[in-house]
C-alpha positions in Angstrom: 211.4 62.2 79.4 207.9 61.0 78.9 204.5 62.4 79.9 203.2 61.4 83.3 201.2 58.1 83.4 197.8 57.7 85.0 199.6 55.9 87.9 201.9 59.0 88.4 198.9 61.3 88.5 196.9 59.1 90.9 199.6 59.0 93.5 198.1 60.5 96.7 200.7 63.3 97.0 200.3 64.3 93.3 196.5 64.1 93.2 196.2 66.1 96.4 198.7 68.7 95.1 196.8 69.1 91.8 193.4 69.4 93.6 194.8 72.2 95.8 196.4 73.9 92.8 193.3 73.7 90.7 191.2 75.2 93.5 193.7 78.0 94.2 193.9 78.9 90.5 190.1 78.7 90.1 190.2 76.5 87.1 186.9 74.9 86.0 188.4 71.4 85.5 191.2 69.7 87.4 194.7 70.6 86.1 196.4 67.7 84.2 200.1 68.3 83.9 201.9 67.4 80.7 205.1 66.7 82.6 206.5 66.0 86.1 210.2 66.4 86.8 212.9 67.7 89.1 215.6 70.1 88.1 219.0 68.5 88.3 218.4 64.9 87.4 219.1 62.5 90.3 220.7 65.0 92.7 218.4 65.6 95.7 220.2 68.7 96.8 220.3 70.2 93.3 216.6 69.5 92.8 215.7 71.2 96.1 217.9 74.3 95.4 216.7 74.7 91.8 213.0 74.3 93.0 213.7 77.0 95.6 215.1 79.4 92.9 212.0 78.8 90.8 209.7 79.4 93.7 211.5 82.7 94.5 211.2 83.8 90.8 215.0 83.7 90.3 214.8 80.7 87.9 212.4 81.1 85.1 213.9 78.9 82.4 215.1 75.3 81.8 217.0 73.5 79.1 216.3 69.9 77.9 218.4 67.5 76.0 217.7 65.5 74.0 214.6 67.3 72.7 211.6 65.0 73.2 210.2 63.6 70.0 207.4 63.9 69.8 207.2 67.0 71.9 204.3 66.3 74.2 203.7 69.8 75.8 203.7 73.4 74.7 203.1 77.0 75.6 200.3 77.3 78.2 200.7 73.7 79.5 201.3 72.9 83.1 204.1 70.8 84.6 204.8 69.7 88.2 208.2 70.5 89.6 209.2 67.8 92.0 211.4 68.3 95.1 214.5 66.2 95.8 212.3 63.5 97.4 210.1 63.2 94.3 207.1 65.1 95.9 205.3 67.9 94.0 206.8 71.2 95.0 205.4 73.7 92.5 203.2 74.0 89.4 204.6 75.8 86.5 203.1 77.0 83.2 205.2 77.1 80.1 205.4 80.6 78.6 207.8 80.1 75.7 209.6 77.2 73.9 212.4 77.3 71.4 214.7 74.6 69.9 218.2 75.7 69.0 221.8 74.5 69.0 223.4 74.6 72.4 226.0 77.0 71.1 223.2 79.4 70.1 221.5 79.6 73.5 221.0 83.3 74.1 222.6 85.1 77.0 219.3 86.3 78.6 218.0 82.7 78.5 221.1 81.3 80.1 220.9 83.9 82.9 217.2 83.1 83.4 218.3 79.5 84.3 219.8 81.1 87.5 222.9 79.1 87.4 225.4 81.9 87.5 227.2 83.5 84.5 226.6 82.4 80.9 230.0 80.6 81.2 228.9 78.7 84.3 225.5 77.8 82.6 227.4 76.4 79.6 229.9 74.4 81.6 227.3 73.1 84.0 225.0 71.9 81.3 227.8 70.4 79.2 228.9 68.4 82.3 225.3 67.4 83.2 224.4 66.2 79.7 227.7 64.3 79.3 227.0 62.6 82.7 223.4 61.9 81.7 224.6 60.3 78.4 226.9 58.0 80.4 224.4 57.2 83.1 221.6 56.3 80.7 223.8 54.3 78.4 222.8 56.3 75.4 223.6 55.3 71.8 224.4 57.7 69.0 225.4 61.3 69.2 227.0 62.6 72.4 226.2 66.1 73.6 228.1 68.9 72.0 227.9 72.5 71.0 225.9 71.6 67.9 223.4 69.5 69.8 219.8 70.7 69.6 218.3 71.7 73.0 214.9 72.8 74.1 214.9 76.2 75.8 211.7 76.6 77.9 210.6 79.6 79.8 208.0 79.2 82.5 206.2 80.9 85.4 205.5 79.3 88.7 201.7 79.6 89.3 201.3 77.5 92.5 203.6 76.5 95.3 203.1 73.7 97.9 202.0 75.3 101.2 205.0 74.3 103.3 207.4 75.8 100.7 205.8 79.2 100.5 207.5 82.2 102.1 205.7 83.8 105.1 204.1 86.4 102.8 202.3 83.5 101.0 204.3 83.4 97.8 
């Protein structure tokens, strides 16, 4: 994970999305997101389904491993959630952040990830992070129960027009 570059932010789909979001939220200066990412790594379908859950308000939390160092965003900062094709789908604002061991992730947080039961959350994240470690050829510690993770809660504050429900949400 790394903050978006000037090139990322100047891409036409991103700059247009941010201009529309800034206008809709009536902010005085253009929104500059601290992060741009999709839920689910490289899986197009997973990114789209998790984005949909976030837009509908079912998903209001996400877990990151490894914890970025230095941590380049915080409570109140905006991030762009990308769809499975890498296009901006929604704008979220971070409402809470906590670093803890994976084994200490609280039940209400795991359920806010909208990935089923706490057991399913744990199994899914274990598998995802182990695959990520292999895919990225990481060195050092593998993911385990004592790995530190970043637990982030968020609210979706703007949704790309074609992804809104007919009631405008």
